[in-house]
C-alpha positions, 0 to 999 in steps of 0.5 A: 349152278351151286348144288343145293345139297351143298347146305344140307347137314346130315340130319337134313339129309336123312330126314329129306331121304326118309326111309329110303335112306336106311333102305339104300344104306346097306343095299348099295355097299353090298354091291360094292362087296360083290364087285370086290369080293374080300381081297382088297380091303382099303378104300376110299368113299369119294363124295361120301356125304354123311359116310353111311355107305363107309359105315356099312363098308367097315362093319364087313371089315374094310377100312374106309377113308371118307372124302367129301367137300361138305363138312356139315354133311361129313361131320357125321362120319366117325372114321377117317375123313378129309374135307376136300373135293374128288378132283384133287386128294391129299393121297399117295399114288395107288394109296388104296386097293379101291375107290368107289363113288355112288351118286356123286358124278352127275353132281360133279362139274368135271367129272372126268377129273375126279375119275382121274384122280380116283385112278391115281389114288387107287387100283380099282374104281367103282362107279355107282350111278342112277340108271337114267334109262330107267322110267321109274328112276326118272319119275322118282328123281323128279319128285325127290330132287325137283332142283337137279336137271336130270337132263344132265344125269349120265346115261350108260353110254355118257359114264362110258365115254367119261370113263375112257377119257379118264383113262380108265377102262371098264372091266365089269358092268351090271344093273341092279334088277328092275324093281319099283323101289328106285334103287335101279343102278348102273355099277361099273368096276374100272381099272 
């Protein structure tokens, strides 16, 4: 099944997400910074979409390259960008200090290939995914994206398996605090 977000451009995406777009734009990069600290400054955003998280990371002093197969979405990002999927990226081995992907793996046809490639091009891999086990998140996703098949979204145990299968190991895991705002994420730092 083709992902319906493939045909979105940046303004359509921002309009569909509404106020939540601006709220999450700053919150998610703060989680990445919390996991990384300020030692690793050169990274890649895999499945960057509009590049909104990369912009926030850059405002904090990080150098970020964005990768996304959707040219219409990525046009909004003014920094260094590559139009390609996460399964095969045009970078050298361990070129980046870190790579991250936020809400991408549950859309991917083969998330293990994406994780393997992230492992190849970077020293650390950060995964941010919605916590499927949270009932508020499940209800919210059904309202926001009724075209997505929620049953295929990953649980914590499934992400742990695909991380292992990709050759990575989880060095840190946490979830955001339970709040009504559908911002309850699972965060994995892997090496």
